[in-house]
Steps between C-alpha positions, in 0.01 A plus 500: 500500500502274808304179486284408796558151618197318635535369858514128581163524670189498285633305199208368308489160319479652149723597214541824313600334177174573328548875589853483351378361185215755480758774544701363217202487278427856587856603405461329164140608415463851641584760245701792617307830566551775256645722773780252567646509148686799334251694301756626243639170395350394150631290217788693339558751790760283687782416264861380549678669209842402385727585197835403362682745276842432307697808423814578304680784667804707431622523845408227763585729790274784392224267423513344849512849656204615287295183609575570873396858455175417319406245779552769761313766299194268467502398876634156436816301581768291326499140586740232365788636307754288298793661306738315260811700406752231415796563270406226260135535508225767392436750774148462621266546799165394632286711734164438673295820543214483748254782411170600646220341296342843417828611335585181296416653163707808580794285593478301173519838318783613727740227397500585129761775527762270637570333169345298208210271599585152333226303664223546756218284652238588761235316681227537759351247750153576633499392870188681593290181521748329725523803726123512527498129575777540781282770648193268508705228662621742763143610572357156518797384711432775756135398517581130564772620755233690695259210495768256629590736781140519590476124510795482731366745731133398518473132418749301702502124463751230528867569511553342161232731351677814637831391357336434168343842503836653581669313217235628258539841626889491444441363141254777412735771642777359291290515182414862588870581541600340176216676305610838659849444393403422154276795465785726617733364254261537213431863615888572499543336164211682343628837640838473346591421146833344381702598204815298416746686286769307307764742371815441297760697310560436135794268416822683388561478121880474506632555842359574842754796555590764238870444560488131391633397153381145400700490179830604675424264771440203255824590319683491825364169597605362158860625543523353848377161369758513218793591725380230735514243216848615398624477860354149521680401190837632614451319824417188326839516320667436820347163512511418119859594427664280759280207396584556135871507566472168700312340216754626235784367706333167539448487129845578392646252773277227364609559135864508608471164680314350207775608256776342725329175516439448126779282344695652206484288178791497259381539152778309351399187687 
């Protein structure tokens, strides 16, 4: 909506600040009309419902495919997906199902056939009061916006007063946009419920693959360690034998030299 700017001729020596303050008071004190608020929003009728379910499944792939099919059947979607299939870790997955709020209970029942439910939690946040409050703010904001526009069009004053009215109008419009955005967000959240599925396969008792033989593998590891020790000992002899021979030669040489230097004593002397 275009704002009419007053001409420079006919400015009156007065200020519109009292009018602005009156408009603010009107915005804070005037209750919204009954027709401006949603008539079907009552406490307990606008809920943001969430649930978290932990499942033990036989096949991770089949469970994920079943969750996707359930979401599509109920008119929902699959949001964030995280899959862990590492070799040394337990195979698991986490899926976020976004289901229409009217079919939330049906979705909770529908995930049971995927596996064994180990843990489940559910909650609901009532946002009906905040939704109504946002609608009231929007309605009051529009009334003060119309009043400020009327002041700009019919009560021109000083240039400073005009600028002050325009700043106030911009502020009010910003508040209206924020309230409308919050109300849309609450409406979308209440219309869609969220179910988080945490699924995992059971840990293998002996081996991950049927062809693995842990005992045989352990015996093989023991034999490899034993042969490695024998090989190390044989390799060590290549160092110990020459050193031993050198020490033996030095010992014999020392004894020979010692015997040659010892004087011979005649027993008849």
